[in-house]
C-alpha angles and dihedrals in degrees: 000000000000116000116260092248088064100032101054098048088048090050091050090050093051091047091049091053098042095038101204090196089069096051095093091072088059101031097056096056088045092051091046089056091049090052090050091049093050092049089052097054100279125141134224130208138167090262092054091047090050093051091046089054090051090050093049095049092044094049091049092050091048096047099043096040094048091046093051091049096049097037098048093113093048091047091053091051091046091054091060090055101045128078095206106023120198116252115265121192095216097043092044092051093239091131135010125243090252092052090048091052090050089050090054091050091046090050092052090049091051092050093049094044092051090050092049095051093043089052089052091046096050097034091234132110096219098090092053093045093048091047089055089047091052091054091045090053090059092046092051092045098048114019142062138297089029108027093160090171086074103026095048133265095072091124090061091051091050091048091052094047097045101030100038114014098046096049090045091050091051090051094045091049088064091053095251103152094187111018100198093184091056095048091062092053104033096096089053092048089051090054090048090055091050093049090051093047093051092043093053090063094057112114093021099078097107095046092043092050091050090051092050098252118149102208126156090258090053093049099041104023125244096283097053092040090055089050091048090052092050091047090051090050089053088049088055090053092048091049089049090052090053089048090053088063086073087067096254114141091203092068093050091048092052092048091050092048093053093046091049093053100039090084090070091050092051093046093049091048093051091049092050111093095199093251108060115094089202090056091049090050090054091051090050091047093049091050091048093050091049093052093046091049090051091053091049088049089052091054091049091043094055088051087057090048089057092048095050098036 
């Protein structure tokens, strides 16, 4: 067993790279997909759960490490503008750039390995294909020659990765070749991913513009970007209502969850005067809570699909 003076710094470094606090954004879409797969005749086992955990940790390491590497300049600028800046492994000196690059590569390897073994376990190619798609989304989002996070369109890539690829991977991991429950709700989940992607850029417009990023908040300004995120969230609710016409309880549950939480978004938007950073933070927080509630509702809704199927 390694001595504590070596073990605990290493543990802090791994935690800083993998950022367990950010796993919910990836875990909830993945769980929603698992629920959809189970309600469509899929099966779960300890082996599948273990491989899903490997995929989740690897995807988090890949996304967060790649983002920290590429966004180092923007993060440095942001630190000069924030009173209580968020911890960043590179800027805090917790890990080196080389270690961060190795973490990104290790994360990609974990994602691809989990997809490969799930494909072998289920006898279907979908998990392997979707794992490769998840890695490709990060490459297109962060790195040359695409680098859409800077050139524009990164929000669409994030929406596709979080709102479409992750739920499909969760369903495919259970061996569900055609998850009917997920098909009715997939457009709504895509809109949820887009609302979250736009909302995450709120408050960073000045730092992103100084770093050369072309996000929605940079192009439209924080106020219009907040409106765009709220409109996209309403589109998710409308798409879920249409999905409920197929007789799937999950779609109706998601639509109700979004409608129930939109009041906070509207109240926060009305209270924001367009200048206060605290007001903008409340709008961003309300949007984030609404999206997270909708994902939790999707997980619960797919459980209802299984009960009533």
